[in-house]
C-alpha positions as CSV (number, residue, x, y, z in Angstrom):
1,M,48.5,-83.2,67.2
2,I,52.0,-84.5,67.7
3,L,53.0,-87.2,65.2
4,H,56.0,-89.5,65.5
5,R,57.5,-91.3,62.6
6,V,58.1,-95.1,62.8
7,S,61.8,-95.6,62.2
8,C,62.0,-99.4,62.9
9,V,59.8,-102.4,63.4
10,Q,61.0,-105.3,65.5
11,L,57.8,-106.8,66.8
12,V,54.2,-107.0,65.6
13,K,51.3,-107.8,67.9
14,V,48.2,-109.3,66.2
15,A,45.3,-110.7,68.3
16,V,46.9,-113.5,70.4
17,Q,50.2,-113.7,68.6
18,I,53.5,-111.7,68.7
19,W,55.6,-111.8,65.6
20,A,59.4,-111.1,65.6
21,N,61.0,-109.5,62.6
22,I,63.9,-111.7,61.4
23,Q,64.4,-109.8,58.2
24,P,67.8,-108.2,57.5
25,H,66.1,-104.8,57.8
26,D,63.9,-103.1,60.4
27,K,63.1,-100.0,58.4
28,P,59.4,-100.1,57.4
29,S,60.0,-99.2,53.8
30,Q,62.5,-102.0,53.4
31,M,60.4,-104.7,55.0
32,T,57.6,-107.0,54.0
33,F,54.7,-107.3,56.3
34,D,53.5,-110.7,55.2
35,L,53.4,-112.4,58.6
36,A,52.8,-115.8,57.0
37,N,56.3,-115.6,55.5
38,T,58.4,-117.6,58.0
39,S,61.7,-116.4,56.4
40,H,60.7,-112.8,57.5
41,W,58.6,-113.3,60.7
42,K,58.9,-115.7,63.6
43,P,55.9,-116.4,65.8
44,F,56.6,-116.1,69.6
45,F,53.9,-118.6,70.6
46,H,53.9,-122.0,69.0
47,K,52.9,-125.7,69.7
48,G,55.7,-126.1,72.3
49,F,55.0,-122.7,73.9
50,H,51.3,-121.7,74.0
51,N,50.0,-118.3,74.6
52,P,48.9,-118.3,78.3
53,G,46.4,-115.5,77.7
54,L,48.4,-112.8,79.4
55,P,46.4,-109.6,80.2
56,S,47.5,-106.3,78.9
57,I,49.3,-104.0,81.3
58,Q,48.4,-100.9,79.3
59,V,46.2,-98.5,81.2
60,N,43.0,-97.4,79.5
61,C,43.1,-93.8,80.8
62,C,42.0,-91.8,77.8
63,E,40.0,-92.1,74.6
64,C,41.8,-91.7,71.4
65,V,40.1,-90.1,68.4
66,Y,41.8,-90.3,65.1
67,D,41.4,-88.3,62.0
68,M,41.8,-91.3,59.6
69,P,42.8,-89.3,56.5
70,A,45.5,-87.5,58.5
71,V,46.7,-90.8,60.1
72,L,46.8,-92.5,56.7
73,L,48.8,-89.6,55.2
74,F,51.2,-89.6,58.1
75,V,51.8,-93.4,57.8
76,L,52.4,-93.2,54.0
77,D,54.6,-90.1,54.5
78,S,56.6,-91.9,57.2
79,I,57.1,-95.0,55.1
80,Y,57.8,-93.6,51.7
81,L,59.3,-90.1,52.0
82,Y,61.7,-90.3,54.9
83,D,63.8,-93.4,54.2
């Protein structure tokens, strides 16, 4: 399995909202992921600009099977050990 480390986070997609990182840092270990904190995250869609329900352009061409303990260890390793 090829694993890639997350080196920066600029956007987060959750359900029907896209959140922009407006924190001074984009390195995961230096960030807060509290999307309700408006001093750290700005929603793309809002009252003046509603989500039009855009479909995904991602192609569903394969089935992904994850070994959850390995994925969890990889994420923790990426965030805490390689800053």
